[in-house]
TISELUM-630097 format. One record per residue (C-alpha): residue in one letter; x, y, z. Coordinates in steps of 0.001 Angstrom, whole numbers, padded with zeros to 6 digits, always signed. Each point is the difference from the previous one (the first is absolute). Layout:
! residues N
atom rest = A&xx = X&yy = Y&zz = Z
...
This chain:
! residues 309
atom rest = M&xx = +000025&yy = -042149&zz = -038342
atom rest = K&xx = +000959&yy = +003236&zz = -001648
atom rest = I&xx = -002062&yy = -000798&zz = -003116
atom rest = I&xx = -003097&yy = -000677&zz = +002079
atom rest = S&xx = +000275&yy = +002565&zz = +002570
atom rest = G&xx = +000329&yy = +002720&zz = -002948
atom rest = I&xx = -003572&yy = -002044&zz = -001596
atom rest = V&xx = -001522&yy = +001213&zz = +002728
atom rest = I&xx = +001298&yy = +003301&zz = +000335
atom rest = I&xx = -001451&yy = +000668&zz = -002972
atom rest = L&xx = -003145&yy = -001519&zz = +000416
atom rest = F&xx = -000586&yy = +002016&zz = +002557
atom rest = I&xx = +000280&yy = +003450&zz = -001889
atom rest = I&xx = -001936&yy = -001488&zz = -002711
atom rest = I&xx = -002747&yy = -000789&zz = +002333
atom rest = S&xx = +000425&yy = +002951&zz = +002281
atom rest = C&xx = +000083&yy = +002807&zz = -003082
atom rest = S&xx = -003082&yy = -001789&zz = -001779
atom rest = T&xx = -002774&yy = +000759&zz = +002862
atom rest = R&xx = -001165&yy = +002884&zz = +001850
atom rest = T&xx = +002259&yy = +000338&zz = +003409
atom rest = G&xx = -001565&yy = +002115&zz = +003218
atom rest = P&xx = -003030&yy = +000052&zz = +001907
atom rest = E&xx = -002061&yy = -000271&zz = -002700
atom rest = E&xx = +000497&yy = -003184&zz = -000243
atom rest = N&xx = -001180&yy = -001150&zz = +003416
atom rest = N&xx = -003556&yy = +000520&zz = -001600
atom rest = H&xx = -000314&yy = -002477&zz = -002281
atom rest = N&xx = -000283&yy = -003843&zz = -000210
atom rest = N&xx = +001587&yy = -002382&zz = -002535
atom rest = T&xx = -003077&yy = +000290&zz = -002143
atom rest = T&xx = -000739&yy = +003118&zz = -000216
atom rest = E&xx = +000967&yy = +001529&zz = -003427
atom rest = I&xx = +002278&yy = +003099&zz = +001055
atom rest = P&xx = -001217&yy = +003262&zz = -001990
atom rest = D&xx = +002658&yy = +000969&zz = -002604
atom rest = V&xx = -000292&yy = +002838&zz = -002019
atom rest = D&xx = +002341&yy = +003047&zz = -001812
atom rest = K&xx = +001202&yy = +003541&zz = +002135
atom rest = V&xx = -001958&yy = +002375&zz = -001043
atom rest = G&xx = +001238&yy = +002914&zz = +003064
atom rest = S&xx = +003333&yy = +002081&zz = -000521
atom rest = A&xx = +001701&yy = +002105&zz = +002198
atom rest = A&xx = +000055&yy = +002765&zz = -002397
atom rest = T&xx = -003758&yy = +000227&zz = -000842
atom rest = L&xx = -003802&yy = +000380&zz = +001620
atom rest = E&xx = -002169&yy = -003500&zz = -000524
atom rest = I&xx = -003249&yy = +000350&zz = +000945
atom rest = A&xx = -002565&yy = -002836&zz = -000763
atom rest = T&xx = -003930&yy = -000713&zz = +000697
atom rest = W&xx = -000546&yy = -003088&zz = +001332
atom rest = N&xx = -003491&yy = -002277&zz = +000430
atom rest = L&xx = +001347&yy = -002934&zz = +002579
atom rest = E&xx = -003641&yy = -001832&zz = -000354
atom rest = Y&xx = -001744&yy = -000276&zz = +003231
atom rest = F&xx = +003926&yy = +000022&zz = +001573
atom rest = P&xx = +001407&yy = -002360&zz = +001681
atom rest = Q&xx = -002719&yy = -002584&zz = -001751
atom rest = L&xx = +002115&yy = -002929&zz = +001037
atom rest = S&xx = +001302&yy = +001309&zz = +003451
atom rest = D&xx = +003854&yy = -000564&zz = -000121
atom rest = E&xx = +000210&yy = -001728&zz = -003196
atom rest = T&xx = -000766&yy = +003305&zz = -001337
atom rest = I&xx = +001695&yy = +002511&zz = +002288
atom rest = N&xx = +003584&yy = -001675&zz = -000652
atom rest = A&xx = -001137&yy = +000410&zz = -003347
atom rest = V&xx = -000658&yy = +003316&zz = -000260
atom rest = K&xx = +002629&yy = +000984&zz = +001993
atom rest = D&xx = +003054&yy = -002175&zz = -001981
atom rest = L&xx = -002068&yy = +002281&zz = -002894
atom rest = I&xx = +000976&yy = +003042&zz = +000935
atom rest = R&xx = +003292&yy = -000891&zz = +001224
atom rest = D&xx = +001048&yy = -000953&zz = -003385
atom rest = L&xx = -001735&yy = +002600&zz = -001793
atom rest = D&xx = +001899&yy = +002701&zz = +002080
atom rest = I&xx = -003311&yy = +002911&zz = -001269
atom rest = D&xx = +000140&yy = +002817&zz = +002439
atom rest = I&xx = -003884&yy = +000607&zz = +000551
atom rest = F&xx = -003052&yy = -002588&zz = -000046
atom rest = A&xx = -003031&yy = +001431&zz = -000090
atom rest = V&xx = -002227&yy = -003409&zz = +001195
atom rest = Q&xx = -003775&yy = -000390&zz = +000146
atom rest = E&xx = -002148&yy = -002967&zz = +001202
atom rest = I&xx = +002056&yy = -000492&zz = +003411
atom rest = A&xx = -002562&yy = -002416&zz = +001823
atom rest = S&xx = +002102&yy = -000430&zz = +002737
atom rest = I&xx = +001724&yy = +002611&zz = +002826
atom rest = S&xx = +002006&yy = -002155&zz = +001310
atom rest = G&xx = +000880&yy = -002040&zz = -003112
atom rest = F&xx = +001520&yy = +002927&zz = -001737
atom rest = E&xx = +001477&yy = +000930&zz = +003822
atom rest = Q&xx = +001948&yy = -003121&zz = -000561
atom rest = L&xx = +000740&yy = +000846&zz = -003503
atom rest = L&xx = +002073&yy = +003003&zz = +001320
atom rest = D&xx = +001749&yy = -001786&zz = +002883
atom rest = S&xx = +001446&yy = -001821&zz = -002504
atom rest = L&xx = +001270&yy = +002620&zz = -002589
atom rest = P&xx = +002383&yy = +002240&zz = +002239
atom rest = D&xx = +000336&yy = +002582&zz = -002579
atom rest = Y&xx = -003561&yy = +000937&zz = -000278
atom rest = N&xx = -002740&yy = +001238&zz = +002090
atom rest = G&xx = -003629&yy = +000199&zz = -000759
atom rest = Q&xx = -003533&yy = +001828&zz = +000804
atom rest = L&xx = -003000&yy = -001138&zz = -000475
atom rest = S&xx = -003800&yy = +001794&zz = -000294
atom rest = S&xx = -002576&yy = +000043&zz = +002566
atom rest = D&xx = -002876&yy = -001032&zz = -002235
atom rest = Q&xx = -002079&yy = -002385&zz = +000929
atom rest = Y&xx = -003195&yy = -001472&zz = -001477
atom rest = S&xx = -003680&yy = -000101&zz = +001812
atom rest = D&xx = +000484&yy = -003458&zz = +000685
atom rest = G&xx = +003307&yy = +000628&zz = +002042
atom rest = S&xx = +001974&yy = -001892&zz = -003139
atom rest = Y&xx = +002158&yy = +002197&zz = -002159
atom rest = Q&xx = +002425&yy = -000186&zz = -003208
atom rest = K&xx = +002559&yy = +002688&zz = +001106
atom rest = T&xx = +002474&yy = +002017&zz = -002444
atom rest = G&xx = +003458&yy = +001064&zz = +001477
atom rest = F&xx = +003880&yy = +000754&zz = -001142
atom rest = I&xx = +002947&yy = -001629&zz = +001025
atom rest = Y&xx = +002841&yy = +001658&zz = -000444
atom rest = K&xx = +004142&yy = +000387&zz = +000753
atom rest = T&xx = +000424&yy = +001905&zz = +003382
atom rest = A&xx = +003346&yy = +000956&zz = -001054
atom rest = L&xx = -001176&yy = +002166&zz = -003122
atom rest = F&xx = -003733&yy = +001681&zz = +001157
atom rest = S&xx = -000887&yy = +001643&zz = +002510
atom rest = V&xx = -003785&yy = +000091&zz = +000438
atom rest = S&xx = -003141&yy = +002414&zz = +001496
atom rest = N&xx = -003246&yy = +001062&zz = -000320
atom rest = L&xx = -001256&yy = -003717&zz = -000595
atom rest = Q&xx = -003874&yy = +000293&zz = +000059
atom rest = M&xx = -003260&yy = -001626&zz = -002159
atom rest = L&xx = -001157&yy = +002261&zz = -002333
atom rest = D&xx = -003634&yy = +001402&zz = +000268
atom rest = I&xx = -000830&yy = +000022&zz = -002348
atom rest = Q&xx = -002830&yy = -001915&zz = -000927
atom rest = A&xx = -003574&yy = +001044&zz = -001910
atom rest = S&xx = -002812&yy = -002246&zz = -001026
atom rest = N&xx = -002300&yy = -000167&zz = -003680
atom rest = V&xx = -002883&yy = -002485&zz = -000768
atom rest = Y&xx = +002032&yy = -002659&zz = +000279
atom rest = G&xx = +001768&yy = -000220&zz = +003534
atom rest = T&xx = +003263&yy = +001795&zz = +001220
atom rest = A&xx = +003181&yy = +001227&zz = -001899
atom rest = F&xx = +002260&yy = -002112&zz = +001783
atom rest = P&xx = -000687&yy = -003218&zz = +002186
atom rest = R&xx = +003414&yy = +001136&zz = +001319
atom rest = L&xx = +001108&yy = +003393&zz = +000818
atom rest = P&xx = +003217&yy = +000825&zz = -001575
atom rest = F&xx = +002738&yy = -000189&zz = +002532
atom rest = S&xx = +002808&yy = +002917&zz = -000572
atom rest = G&xx = +003709&yy = +000727&zz = +001645
atom rest = Y&xx = +002686&yy = +002025&zz = -000784
atom rest = F&xx = +002763&yy = -001115&zz = -001004
atom rest = S&xx = +003965&yy = +002115&zz = +000127
atom rest = V&xx = +002907&yy = -002096&zz = -002214
atom rest = K&xx = +003052&yy = +000663&zz = +002151
atom rest = K&xx = +003833&yy = -000054&zz = -001867
atom rest = G&xx = +002047&yy = +000486&zz = +003272
atom rest = S&xx = -000902&yy = +002714&zz = +002498
atom rest = Q&xx = -002307&yy = +001985&zz = -003133
atom rest = T&xx = -003844&yy = -000555&zz = -001374
atom rest = V&xx = +000435&yy = -000410&zz = -003944
atom rest = F&xx = -003340&yy = -000896&zz = -000934
atom rest = D&xx = -003164&yy = +000552&zz = +002275
atom rest = F&xx = -004124&yy = -001225&zz = -001210
atom rest = Q&xx = -003323&yy = -001261&zz = +000804
atom rest = L&xx = -000428&yy = -003530&zz = -000308
atom rest = V&xx = -003245&yy = -000967&zz = -000397
atom rest = V&xx = -001183&yy = -003843&zz = +000402
atom rest = L&xx = -003250&yy = -001049&zz = -000783
atom rest = H&xx = -001740&yy = -002828&zz = -001249
atom rest = L&xx = -003427&yy = +000436&zz = -002253
atom rest = K&xx = -003183&yy = -002053&zz = -000108
atom rest = A&xx = -000259&yy = -003381&zz = -002374
atom rest = Y&xx = -001874&yy = -001556&zz = -002964
atom rest = G&xx = -001182&yy = +001094&zz = -003034
atom rest = D&xx = -003248&yy = +000975&zz = +000448
atom rest = Q&xx = -001369&yy = +003448&zz = -000689
atom rest = E&xx = -000750&yy = +000726&zz = +003529
atom rest = N&xx = +003724&yy = -000621&zz = +000969
atom rest = I&xx = +001345&yy = +001820&zz = -002588
atom rest = E&xx = -002270&yy = +003188&zz = +000797
atom rest = R&xx = +001710&yy = -000687&zz = +003565
atom rest = R&xx = +003443&yy = -000126&zz = -001420
atom rest = K&xx = -000687&yy = +003269&zz = -002204
atom rest = L&xx = -001456&yy = +001911&zz = +002742
atom rest = A&xx = +003293&yy = -000780&zz = +002178
atom rest = A&xx = +002248&yy = +000779&zz = -002271
atom rest = Q&xx = -001554&yy = +003528&zz = -000665
atom rest = Q&xx = +000268&yy = +000119&zz = +004078
atom rest = I&xx = +003885&yy = -000283&zz = -000253
atom rest = E&xx = +000528&yy = +002380&zz = -002630
atom rest = T&xx = -002349&yy = +002522&zz = +001920
atom rest = Y&xx = +002022&yy = -000763&zz = +003056
atom rest = I&xx = +003507&yy = +000643&zz = -001739
atom rest = S&xx = -001467&yy = +003246&zz = -002010
atom rest = S&xx = -001383&yy = +000744&zz = +003474
atom rest = Q&xx = +003273&yy = -000435&zz = +001956
atom rest = I&xx = +002402&yy = +001598&zz = -002638
atom rest = Q&xx = -002163&yy = +003212&zz = -000209
atom rest = G&xx = +000319&yy = +000628&zz = +003571
atom rest = G&xx = +003438&yy = -000157&zz = +000513
atom rest = A&xx = +000725&yy = -003663&zz = +000296
atom rest = D&xx = +003639&yy = -001585&zz = -001644
atom rest = T&xx = -001316&yy = -000655&zz = -003478
atom rest = D&xx = +001957&yy = -003634&zz = -000441
atom rest = F&xx = -002592&yy = -003008&zz = +000332
atom rest = I&xx = +000544&yy = -003080&zz = -000783
atom rest = V&xx = -003598&yy = -002147&zz = +000194
atom rest = L&xx = -000101&yy = -003908&zz = -000840
atom rest = G&xx = -001527&yy = -003067&zz = +001090
atom rest = D&xx = -002722&yy = -002203&zz = -001150
atom rest = W&xx = -002134&yy = +002049&zz = -002107
atom rest = N&xx = -002236&yy = -003163&zz = -000862
atom rest = D&xx = +000319&yy = +001641&zz = -003827
atom rest = S&xx = +002034&yy = +000132&zz = -003519
atom rest = A&xx = +000681&yy = +003437&zz = -001084
atom rest = T&xx = -000351&yy = -001041&zz = -003544
atom rest = D&xx = -003957&yy = +000107&zz = -000048
atom rest = A&xx = -001752&yy = +002704&zz = -002051
atom rest = P&xx = -000154&yy = +003600&zz = +001375
atom rest = E&xx = -004128&yy = -000426&zz = +001135
atom rest = S&xx = +000966&yy = -003104&zz = +002405
atom rest = N&xx = +003937&yy = +000826&zz = +000550
atom rest = I&xx = -000072&yy = +000644&zz = +004047
atom rest = F&xx = +003450&yy = +001465&zz = -000820
atom rest = Q&xx = -001645&yy = +002784&zz = -002245
atom rest = P&xx = +000288&yy = +002924&zz = +002988
atom rest = F&xx = +004137&yy = -000240&zz = -000388
atom rest = F&xx = -000437&yy = -000646&zz = -003978
atom rest = D&xx = -001459&yy = +003274&zz = -000369
atom rest = K&xx = +002681&yy = +001402&zz = +001988
atom rest = P&xx = +003354&yy = -000864&zz = -001973
atom rest = L&xx = +001755&yy = +002262&zz = +001589
atom rest = S&xx = -000564&yy = -000651&zz = +003542
atom rest = Y&xx = -000073&yy = -003463&zz = -000066
atom rest = N&xx = +001871&yy = -003059&zz = -001675
atom rest = L&xx = -001347&yy = -003753&zz = +000664
atom rest = L&xx = +003047&yy = -001771&zz = -000261
atom rest = T&xx = -001737&yy = -003280&zz = -000978
atom rest = A&xx = -001832&yy = +001486&zz = -002589
atom rest = N&xx = +001660&yy = -001572&zz = -002890
atom rest = L&xx = +001323&yy = -002968&zz = +000826
atom rest = P&xx = -000781&yy = -002855&zz = -002523
atom rest = G&xx = -000415&yy = -003516&zz = +000202
atom rest = Q&xx = +000440&yy = +000556&zz = +003658
atom rest = Y&xx = -001869&yy = -000745&zz = +002736
atom rest = S&xx = -000374&yy = +000391&zz = +003845
atom rest = Y&xx = -003195&yy = -002749&zz = +000501
atom rest = I&xx = +000703&yy = -003621&zz = -000643
atom rest = L&xx = -002834&yy = -002124&zz = +000337
atom rest = Y&xx = -003134&yy = +000374&zz = -002079
atom rest = S&xx = +000109&yy = +002957&zz = -002160
atom rest = Q&xx = +003747&yy = +000354&zz = +000212
atom rest = S&xx = -000391&yy = +004181&zz = -000195
atom rest = M&xx = +001953&yy = +003037&zz = +001061
atom rest = I&xx = -001717&yy = +001216&zz = +002879
atom rest = D&xx = +002776&yy = +001375&zz = +002443
atom rest = H&xx = +001509&yy = +003359&zz = -000804
atom rest = I&xx = +002256&yy = +002902&zz = +001212
atom rest = L&xx = -001203&yy = +003197&zz = -000727
atom rest = V&xx = +002073&yy = +003533&zz = +000801
atom rest = T&xx = +000360&yy = +003583&zz = -000299
atom rest = D&xx = +001599&yy = +001645&zz = -002739
atom rest = S&xx = +002414&yy = +001870&zz = +002759
atom rest = V&xx = +001146&yy = -003878&zz = +000312
atom rest = D&xx = +001441&yy = -000105&zz = -003203
atom rest = D&xx = +003314&yy = +001265&zz = +000812
atom rest = A&xx = +000645&yy = -003035&zz = +002680
atom rest = Y&xx = -001477&yy = -002050&zz = -001995
atom rest = G&xx = +002583&yy = +000530&zz = -003044
atom rest = D&xx = +000798&yy = -002440&zz = -002743
atom rest = G&xx = -001462&yy = -002474&zz = +002614
atom rest = Q&xx = -002199&yy = -003167&zz = -000454
atom rest = T&xx = -003073&yy = -001247&zz = +000698
atom rest = K&xx = -000913&yy = -004165&zz = -000580
atom rest = V&xx = -001792&yy = -002778&zz = +001605
atom rest = L&xx = +002311&yy = -002431&zz = +001538
atom rest = Y&xx = -000807&yy = -003311&zz = -001442
atom rest = L&xx = +000730&yy = -002229&zz = +003549
atom rest = D&xx = -002165&yy = -002782&zz = -000985
atom rest = N&xx = +002221&yy = -001168&zz = -003248
atom rest = T&xx = +002988&yy = -001299&zz = +002443
atom rest = Y&xx = -001864&yy = -000406&zz = +003243
atom rest = T&xx = -002483&yy = -002625&zz = -001119
atom rest = K&xx = -002236&yy = +000463&zz = +003586
atom rest = Y&xx = +000067&yy = +003672&zz = -000198
atom rest = P&xx = -003890&yy = +000045&zz = -001227
atom rest = T&xx = -001107&yy = -002943&zz = +002977
atom rest = V&xx = +002102&yy = +001202&zz = +002697
atom rest = V&xx = +000679&yy = +003934&zz = -000487
atom rest = S&xx = -002969&yy = +001727&zz = -002219
atom rest = D&xx = -001624&yy = +000294&zz = -003298
atom rest = H&xx = +001534&yy = +003176&zz = -000536
atom rest = R&xx = +003224&yy = +000770&zz = -000888
atom rest = P&xx = +001896&yy = +003115&zz = +000850
atom rest = V&xx = +000176&yy = +002596&zz = -001834
atom rest = V&xx = +002943&yy = +002519&zz = +000656
atom rest = A&xx = +001117&yy = +003154&zz = -001139
atom rest = I&xx = +003697&yy = +000921&zz = +000056
atom rest = F&xx = +001439&yy = +003797&zz = +000134
atom rest = D&xx = +003237&yy = +000659&zz = -000584
atom rest = G&xx = -000121&yy = +003754&zz = -000542
atom rest = L&xx = +000927&yy = +000491&zz = +003630
atom rest = K&xx = +003665&yy = -001767&zz = -000096
atom rest = L&xx = -000164&yy = -001179&zz = +003407
atom rest = N&xx = +003884&yy = -001461&zz = +000389
């Protein structure tokens, strides 16, 4: 009897240690593949990611539960998200993430539908103010620059009672497709963003800007067609952290291209330090990722110049 009891105890320990525990288990059924990805975040560094969530939540609760598990496992400090197609779905996601808060843009299409942008961030690490849609719309012969105006907030990184870094964070989702009309609209949008940042800094605003999102374009095009050229023309003012990620791509389907980017002003370099920017290949370990979550992979910048602990 003692031997049998010991075996039962050992089996119980093995089973308990090999599965997730806690409330996140309650939302999955036995046939659902639970995401399992490597942790990216660290208490010592600041991590900021851009993530297009493709009409979130495209499979309702299954998508919400998967994204919740991914956010918990990745442990990244801020996610700038795009394509939020349900406010209630976004709120349900936040309700399942007690360590995070979130904000959504107010943009809406003329027919009442939307693909909102927003932020999901660790509540204990940040104070957030001055949330706004940037009114920097412009037009050319091809149409308006922004199908969705950029969404912005001012983020202060807290270390105890002190603020160790603050910056304006701008999330955007530019026009899709590779025809000339939409390329020209994206080029106009990028120029408007650069003009906005320059004018803000010249007017005395904080010089620390981080602009990230789904730019829907490559950074390696020739200068005449490269939407990032306004920033490349000012190499002492801007650093496109995603400009040179050889062999990496963030868009999974069709073209398999690098179209999700993170841009910073030069004054952010000290906070970035010897940091790293990379695409997170979540679909390598979570095989249902493209079906359940998104056709885009998240892209993260890890800032190690702040030493948060």
